[in-house]
C-alpha positions in Angstrom: -21.0 112.2 -102.6 -18.8 110.8 -99.9 -18.3 113.4 -97.2 -14.5 112.9 -97.0 -14.2 113.4 -100.7 -16.3 116.5 -100.6 -14.3 117.9 -97.8 -11.0 117.5 -99.7 -12.5 119.0 -102.9 -13.6 122.1 -100.9 -10.3 122.3 -99.1 -8.1 122.1 -102.2 -10.2 124.4 -104.4 -11.0 126.8 -101.6 -7.4 127.5 -100.7 -6.3 127.4 -104.3 -9.0 130.1 -105.0 -7.5 132.1 -102.1 -4.1 132.0 -103.7 -5.4 132.9 -107.2 -7.5 135.9 -105.8 -4.4 137.3 -104.1 -2.4 136.9 -107.2 -5.1 138.6 -109.2 -4.9 141.7 -107.0 -1.1 141.7 -107.1 -1.2 141.5 -110.9 -3.5 144.5 -111.1 -1.0 146.5 -109.1 2.4 145.5 -110.4 2.2 142.3 -112.3 3.0 138.7 -111.2 6.3 137.0 -111.0 7.1 133.3 -110.5 8.4 134.1 -107.0 5.0 135.6 -106.0 3.2 132.6 -107.5 5.3 130.2 -105.5 4.9 132.3 -102.3 1.1 132.5 -102.5 0.7 128.8 -103.4 3.0 127.9 -100.5 0.9 130.1 -98.2 -2.3 128.5 -99.5 -0.8 125.1 -98.9 0.0 126.0 -95.3 -3.6 127.2 -94.8 -4.8 123.9 -96.2 -2.8 121.6 -94.0 -3.1 123.7 -90.9 -6.9 123.8 -91.1 -6.9 120.1 -91.7 -4.8 119.7 -88.6 -7.4 121.7 -86.6 -10.1 119.4 -88.0 -8.1 116.4 -86.9 -7.9 117.7 -83.4 -11.6 118.6 -83.3 -12.5 115.0 -84.4 -10.0 113.3 -82.2 -11.0 115.1 -79.0 -14.7 115.2 -80.0 -15.1 118.9 -79.3 -18.7 118.9 -80.3 -19.6 116.6 -77.4 -18.4 119.3 -74.9 -20.5 122.2 -73.5 -20.9 125.4 -75.6 -18.6 127.5 -73.5 -15.8 125.0 -73.6 -16.2 124.6 -77.4 -15.9 128.4 -77.8 -12.8 128.6 -75.6 -11.1 125.7 -77.4 -11.9 127.2 -80.7 -10.5 130.6 -79.8 -7.3 129.0 -78.5 -7.0 126.9 -81.7 -7.5 129.9 -83.9 -4.9 131.9 -82.0 -2.3 129.2 -82.3 -3.0 128.8 -86.0 -2.8 132.6 -86.5 0.6 132.7 -84.8 1.8 129.7 -86.7 0.6 131.2 -90.0 2.5 134.4 -89.3 5.7 132.5 -88.6 5.1 130.5 -91.8 4.7 133.7 -93.8 8.1 134.9 -92.6 9.7 131.6 -93.5 8.1 131.6 -96.9 9.5 135.2 -97.4 13.0 133.9 -96.6 12.7 131.0 -98.9 11.6 133.1 -101.9 14.0 135.9 -101.0 11.3 138.5 -100.4 12.0 139.0 -96.7 12.5 142.7 -95.7 13.4 142.9 -92.0 12.8 146.7 -91.9 9.1 146.1 -92.8 8.2 142.5 -92.2 9.0 142.3 -88.5 7.7 145.7 -87.4 5.2 145.1 -84.5 2.3 146.8 -86.3 2.9 144.6 -89.4 3.1 141.5 -87.3 0.0 142.4 -85.4 -2.0 143.0 -88.7 -0.7 139.7 -90.2 -1.8 137.8 -87.1 -5.2 139.5 -87.1 -5.8 138.8 -90.8 -4.7 135.2 -90.4 -7.0 134.9 -87.4 -9.9 136.2 -89.5 -9.2 133.7 -92.3 -9.1 130.8 -89.9 -12.2 132.0 -88.1 -14.1 132.1 -91.4 -13.0 128.5 -92.2 -14.1 127.3 -88.7 -17.5 129.0 -89.1 -18.0 127.2 -92.4 -16.8 123.9 -91.0 -19.0 124.2 -87.9 -22.0 125.3 -90.0 -21.5 122.2 -92.3 -21.2 119.9 -89.3 -24.4 121.2 -87.6 -26.4 121.3 -90.8 -25.3 117.7 -91.5 -26.3 116.6 -88.1 -29.6 118.3 -88.4 -30.2 116.7 -91.7 -29.3 113.3 -90.3 -31.8 113.9 -87.4 -34.5 114.7 -89.9 -33.8 111.5 -91.8 -33.9 109.6 -88.6 -37.1 111.1 -87.4 -38.7 110.4 -90.8 -37.6 106.8 -90.8 -38.2 105.9 -87.2 -42.0 105.9 -87.6 -41.8 103.3 -90.3 -39.3 101.3 -88.4 -41.4 101.4 -85.3 -44.4 100.1 -87.1 -42.4 97.3 -88.6 -41.0 96.4 -85.2 -44.4 96.2 -83.7 -45.4 93.8 -86.5 -42.3 91.7 -86.6 -40.7 91.9 -83.2 -43.7 92.1 -80.9 -46.3 90.7 -83.2 -49.6 89.1 -82.2 -48.1 85.7 -82.7 -45.4 86.3 -80.0 -47.9 87.9 -77.6 -50.3 84.9 -78.1 -47.6 82.4 -77.4 -46.4 84.4 -74.3 -50.0 84.6 -72.9 -50.6 80.9 -73.5 -47.4 80.1 -71.6 -48.4 82.3 -68.7 -51.9 80.8 -68.6 -50.4 77.4 -68.3 -48.5 78.6 -65.2 -51.4 80.3 -63.4 -52.5 77.1 -61.7 -49.2 75.2 -61.8 -46.9 78.0 -60.5 -48.7 81.3 -59.7 -45.5 83.1 -58.5 -43.8 82.3 -61.8 -46.9 83.3 -63.7 -46.9 86.7 -62.0 -43.2 87.2 -62.8 -43.8 86.3 -66.4 -46.7 88.8 -66.7 -44.3 91.4 -65.3 -41.7 90.5 -67.9 -44.2 90.7 -70.7 -45.4 94.1 -69.5 -41.8 95.3 -69.4 -41.2 94.3 -73.0 -44.4 95.9 -74.2 -43.8 99.1 -72.4 -40.2 99.3 -73.6 -41.2 98.7 -77.2 -43.8 101.4 -77.1 -41.2 103.9 -75.9 -38.5 102.9 -78.4 -39.0 106.0 -80.5 -38.4 108.3 -77.6 -34.6 108.0 -77.7 -32.1 107.4 -80.4 -29.8 105.3 -78.2 -30.2 103.9 -74.6 -27.9 102.3 -72.0 -26.8 98.8 -72.9 -28.1 97.6 -69.5 -31.7 98.6 -70.3 -31.6 96.8 -73.7 -30.0 93.7 -72.2 -32.7 93.5 -69.4 -35.4 93.5 -72.1 -33.6 90.7 -74.0 -33.4 88.6 -70.8 -37.2 89.2 -70.1 -37.9 88.1 -73.7 -35.8 84.9 -73.4 -37.3 84.1 -70.0 -40.7 84.1 -71.6 -39.5 82.0 -74.5 -37.9 79.5 -72.1 -41.4 78.9 -70.6 -42.7 78.1 -74.1 -39.8 76.0 -75.3 -38.9 74.5 -71.9 -35.9 72.1 -72.2 -35.8 72.8 -76.0 -34.2 76.2 -75.4 -30.8 76.6 -73.7 -29.6 80.2 -73.2 -26.1 81.3 -72.4 -24.7 84.8 -71.6 -21.2 86.1 -71.9 -21.2 89.8 -71.2 -18.0 91.7 -70.5 -18.3 94.5 -67.9 -17.1 97.1 -70.5 -20.3 96.5 -72.5 -22.3 98.4 -69.8 -20.3 101.6 -70.7 -22.0 101.7 -74.2 -25.2 103.0 -75.5 -27.0 101.2 -78.3 -30.2 101.6 -80.3 -33.3 100.4 -78.5 -34.8 97.0 -79.5 -31.8 96.3 -81.7 -30.4 93.4 -79.7 -33.9 92.0 -79.0 -34.6 92.1 -82.7 -31.6 89.9 -83.4 -32.4 87.5 -80.6 -36.0 87.1 -81.7 -34.8 86.5 -85.3 -32.6 83.7 -83.9 -35.7 82.2 -82.1 -38.0 82.5 -85.1 -35.6 81.3 -87.9 -33.4 79.0 -85.8 -34.8 77.4 -82.7 -38.5 77.2 -83.8 -37.6 75.2 -86.9 -35.8 72.5 -84.9 -37.6 69.6 -83.4 -35.1 69.3 -80.6 -34.8 73.0 -80.2 -31.3 74.3 -79.6 -29.0 76.9 -78.0 -28.8 80.7 -78.0 -25.6 82.3 -76.9 -25.2 86.1 -76.4 -21.7 87.4 -76.3 -20.9 91.2 -75.8 -17.4 92.5 -75.6 -15.3 95.5 -76.3 -12.9 95.4 -79.3 -9.5 96.9 -79.6 -10.8 100.1 -81.2 -13.4 101.1 -78.6 -16.2 99.3 -80.4 -18.9 97.1 -78.9 -19.3 93.7 -80.5 -22.7 92.0 -80.0 -22.8 88.4 -81.1 -25.9 86.3 -81.1 -25.1 82.6 -81.8 -28.0 80.2 -82.4 -28.5 76.6 -83.5 -29.5 76.3 -87.1 -28.3 77.2 -90.6 -28.7 80.3 -92.6 -30.0 79.5 -96.1 -28.7 81.7 -98.9 -32.2 82.8 -99.9 -33.6 83.1 -96.4 -34.2 86.8 -96.8 -34.4 87.1 -100.5 -38.1 86.4 -100.7 -40.3 87.6 -98.0 -44.0 87.5 -97.5 -45.7 90.9 -97.1 -45.2 92.1 -93.5 -42.3 89.7 -92.8 -38.6 90.1 -92.6 -38.4 93.6 -91.4 -36.0 92.9 -88.5 -32.6 92.6 -90.3 -33.5 95.3 -92.8 -34.5 97.7 -90.1 -31.4 96.9 -88.1 -29.1 97.7 -91.0 -31.0 100.9 -91.8 -30.9 102.1 -88.2 -27.2 101.4 -87.9 -26.6 103.4 -91.1 -28.7 106.4 -90.0 -27.2 106.6 -86.5 -23.5 105.7 -87.0 -22.9 106.0 -90.7 -20.0 103.8 -91.8 -18.7 103.3 -88.3 -21.1 100.5 -87.4 -21.4 97.1 -89.2 -23.8 94.1 -89.4 -22.9 90.6 -90.3 -24.8 87.3 -90.3 -23.1 84.1 -91.3 -23.0 80.3 -90.7 -20.6 79.0 -88.1 -19.8 75.4 -89.0 -22.8 73.1 -89.8 -24.8 73.7 -86.7 -24.8 77.4 -85.8 -25.6 80.9 -87.2 -23.8 84.0 -85.8 -25.2 87.5 -86.1 -22.7 90.2 -85.2 -23.2 93.9 -84.7 -20.4 96.4 -84.2 -21.3 99.7 -82.5 -18.9 102.6 -81.8 -18.7 104.1 -78.4 -19.4 107.6 -79.6 -22.7 107.8 -81.4 -22.1 111.0 -83.3 -19.7 111.4 -86.2 -18.2 114.5 -87.7 -18.1 115.4 -91.3 
């Protein structure tokens, strides 16, 4: 079930249950009137929307990204404000339903008890919400850890497969006598890629700069192989370096462009990488390559092939939920564009 839908079901039925339980106790003592039903339902409605307001603040200001002491302090202040607001709301509800008794309702001891009880109800709600959030994050982490092993194996087969290594080594071998310095640089670049790929499961996300450096090393090696048949362009906005992205994700898309686009063209072609920040604090990564995407390109795959796009979509879903997106489409008759949208904050709340 969608988490937002589940949240509202629990909110509505939870606070409705709160109102019904209170009415039950009142009925056991002196019966229930329509005024009491209206008052308790109004109070339950205030609880519902005030707790939702607290949830909105928690999500908007990303409380869970702060240190533990600050989280506790923010939570305490939030609960205190809600308890005071709730006490005020109870007095207003009493006035509306003509049950207000100044001699009793505004006595300091009564107000103090009302604030304390309201604080306890809100504290119980916060405990349940935090528990749900942390359990959900833990469950997502377990799913990610269970899936990452399969993804890593597929990456080692499809992104850094023996075919690529064979081509890279052949290109370097051709340079050993012709340009020893360039051959040495190429060996270093290949070493960087291999080391980076073997460490990809250590972190969920990495700095954009680290991933981009790996992509440049990869394209430098491919430029040796394709020579003038491969033209590479970069258009990277400075804001892109403020983001963290899943390791090997951009490199996967770039290699897919080489494998299914440039390699299939006698005259080669162009690869253009554009990274920019959108209007909603999202990073857009666009890889544009010469070629055309056939409608059945990925419908039928040979065993061991075609893991790149599938794994990219799976990893985006596991890490970002619905906040990330993946698109691949033809641009005119000569180019294919692959676009990934990545949010700035990697963790989402329930």
